[in-house]
C-alpha positions in Angstrom: -18.3 -9.2 -2.7 -16.2 -7.7 -5.4 -12.5 -7.6 -4.3 -10.0 -5.8 -6.4 -6.2 -5.6 -5.9 -4.4 -2.3 -6.6 -0.7 -2.4 -7.3 1.3 0.8 -7.8 4.4 -0.1 -9.9 7.5 1.7 -11.1 10.1 -0.2 -13.2 9.0 -3.6 -12.0 9.0 -5.6 -15.3 10.9 -8.5 -13.7 8.6 -8.9 -10.6 5.2 -7.6 -11.5 3.9 -10.7 -13.4 4.4 -13.1 -10.4 2.7 -10.7 -8.0 -0.3 -10.3 -10.3 -0.7 -14.1 -10.8 -0.5 -14.7 -7.1 -3.0 -12.0 -6.3 -5.5 -13.3 -8.8 -5.9 -16.4 -6.6 -7.8 -14.2 -4.0 -9.3 -11.3 -5.9 -11.7 -10.6 -8.8 -9.5 -8.2 -10.7 -6.0 -6.6 -10.5 -5.4 -3.0 -11.3 -1.7 -2.0 -11.9 -0.9 1.6 -12.0 2.3 2.1 -14.0 3.8 5.2 -12.4 5.9 6.5 -15.3 8.0 3.4 -15.7 10.8 3.4 -18.2 10.7 -0.3 -18.8 8.1 -2.9 -19.9 6.1 -2.9 -16.6 2.8 -2.0 -18.3 3.2 -4.5 -21.1 4.2 -7.3 -18.7 1.3 -6.5 -16.4 -1.2 -6.6 -19.3 0.1 -9.9 -20.4 -0.4 -11.2 -16.9 -4.1 -10.2 -17.0 -4.1 -7.0 -15.1 -6.0 -3.8 -15.9 -3.2 -1.3 -16.5 -3.4 2.5 -16.0 -0.4 4.5 -16.9 0.9 7.8 -15.5 3.0 9.5 -18.2 5.4 10.7 -15.5 6.5 9.3 -12.1 4.1 10.9 -9.7 4.7 8.9 -6.5 3.3 5.9 -4.8 0.5 7.9 -3.1 -0.7 9.3 -6.4 -0.5 5.9 -8.1 -2.4 4.3 -5.2 -5.2 6.9 -5.5 -5.5 6.4 -9.2 -6.0 2.7 -8.7 -8.5 3.3 -5.9 -10.6 5.6 -8.1 -10.5 3.0 -10.9 -11.6 0.3 -8.5 -14.5 2.5 -7.4 -15.6 2.8 -11.0 -15.7 -1.0 -11.1 -18.0 -1.0 -8.1 -15.5 -2.7 -5.9 -16.6 -3.6 -2.3 -13.1 -4.2 -1.0 -9.7 -3.1 -2.2 -6.4 -4.7 -1.4 -3.2 -2.7 -2.0 0.2 -4.3 -2.2 3.7 -3.5 -3.5 4.8 -4.6 -7.0 8.3 -5.8 -6.0 7.3 -9.1 -4.4 8.2 -8.2 -0.8 4.6 -8.9 0.3 3.3 -12.5 0.2 -0.1 -12.6 -1.6 -0.9 -15.7 0.4 -1.5 -13.3 3.3 -4.3 -11.6 1.5 -7.1 -13.9 2.9 -6.0 -13.1 6.5 -6.2 -9.4 5.8 -9.5 -9.7 3.9 -11.3 -11.6 6.7 -12.0 -8.7 9.1 -13.2 -6.5 6.3 -15.3 -9.2 4.7 -16.9 -10.1 8.0 -17.7 -6.4 8.7 -15.4 -6.1 11.7 -13.0 -3.6 10.1 -13.0 -0.6 7.7 -9.3 -0.8 7.2 -6.8 -3.6 7.8 -3.1 -2.9 8.2 -0.5 -5.5 7.5 2.2 -5.7 10.3 5.5 -7.0 9.1 6.9 -6.8 12.6 4.2 -9.2 14.1 6.1 -12.3 12.9 9.6 -13.5 13.0 10.6 -11.8 9.8 14.2 -11.0 9.0 14.0 -7.3 8.7 17.2 -5.3 8.2 18.1 -2.8 11.0 17.9 0.2 8.7 14.3 -0.8 7.8 13.4 -1.2 11.5 14.8 2.2 12.3 13.1 3.9 9.4 9.7 2.2 10.2 10.0 3.1 13.8 10.6 6.7 13.0 7.6 6.6 10.6 5.4 5.1 13.3 6.4 7.7 15.8 5.8 10.6 13.5 2.5 9.1 12.4 1.4 8.8 16.0 2.4 12.4 16.7 0.5 13.7 13.7 -2.6 11.4 14.0 -2.8 10.3 17.6 -3.1 6.6 16.5 -0.4 4.0 16.9 -0.1 1.6 14.0 2.7 -1.0 14.4 3.6 -0.9 10.7 2.2 2.4 9.5 4.5 2.7 6.4 3.6 -0.7 4.9 1.8 -0.6 1.5 0.0 -3.9 2.2 -3.6 -2.9 3.3 -7.2 -3.8 2.9 -10.0 -1.2 2.6 -13.5 -2.3 3.5 -16.6 -0.7 1.9 -16.7 2.4 4.1 -13.0 3.2 3.5 -13.3 2.4 -0.2 -16.1 5.0 -0.5 -14.4 7.7 1.7 -10.6 7.4 1.0 -9.3 10.7 -0.4 -5.5 10.8 -0.7 -3.8 14.2 -1.4 -0.2 13.3 -0.7 1.6 11.8 -3.7 4.8 10.3 -2.2 5.5 7.8 0.6 3.9 10.1 3.1 0.5 8.9 1.9 0.8 6.0 4.3 0.6 8.4 7.3 -2.3 10.2 5.5 -4.2 7.0 5.4 -3.8 6.6 9.2 -5.1 10.2 9.6 -8.0 9.4 7.4 -8.8 6.4 9.6 -8.9 8.7 12.7 -10.8 11.5 11.2 -13.4 9.2 9.6 -13.6 6.9 12.6 -12.8 3.8 10.7 -12.6 0.5 12.6 -9.0 -0.7 12.5 -7.5 -4.2 12.6 -3.8 -5.1 12.3 -2.7 -8.5 11.0 0.9 -10.0 11.2 2.2 -10.8 7.7 5.3 -12.2 6.1 7.8 -10.0 4.2 10.7 -11.0 1.9 13.6 -8.6 1.8 16.4 -9.0 -0.8 19.0 -6.8 -2.3 16.4 -5.9 -5.0 13.7 -4.9 -2.6 16.1 -3.0 -0.4 17.3 -1.0 -3.4 13.8 -0.3 -4.5 12.5 0.7 -1.1 12.6 4.0 0.7 16.1 4.9 1.9 16.8 6.3 5.3 17.5 9.8 3.8 14.2 9.7 1.9 12.5 8.6 5.1 13.8 11.8 6.8 12.5 13.9 3.9 9.2 12.1 4.0 8.9 12.7 7.8 9.6 16.4 7.3 6.9 16.6 4.6 4.4 14.8 6.9 5.1 17.3 9.8 4.9 20.3 7.5 1.7 19.3 5.9 0.1 18.4 9.2 0.6 22.0 10.3 -0.7 23.4 7.0 -3.8 21.2 6.8 
């Protein structure tokens, strides 16, 4: 099976190379979507061996993810792995996430950072809990780590995924897709590494509230 990693990236020149090299251990190709970076993210990613697509302006993680997914489809990928560019996800967890999809037991596999003894800051736990609750209200499906960017899409999900939300709210949209399209779901505990860098790059609590409002609004308009 052809397995491709998709990595949305924004100003990640100091981290992206190590993430790409680690991912290559488990996948056939790596696609990096440089989402309007103002640094050398694209150049560093190319030097590390990734296929690089560039958004001329910052469009959001959802838009960058969908650009990568569409490119992976053109490459006739069977399975797609998505992960963050800042190094908070451990690529060594990729095989565990791949297994249910590769064995035909899951159409989508969600990483669960809260399923292990990870040292997760309180603000992140609160923001994620709020995201999980809103996602459940909107979709009717409980996902323990709904806002995590570390996921695996099996062949059915690769063919059907159609993201329309450009920002962080795309994670909730994916859960809704899984309900509407009746994807089989598996959740796998994974490691996470938080640092001052990843905390600064991640979604703030205020942004989380704005994201939540967007999710609720669009759920009523859809």
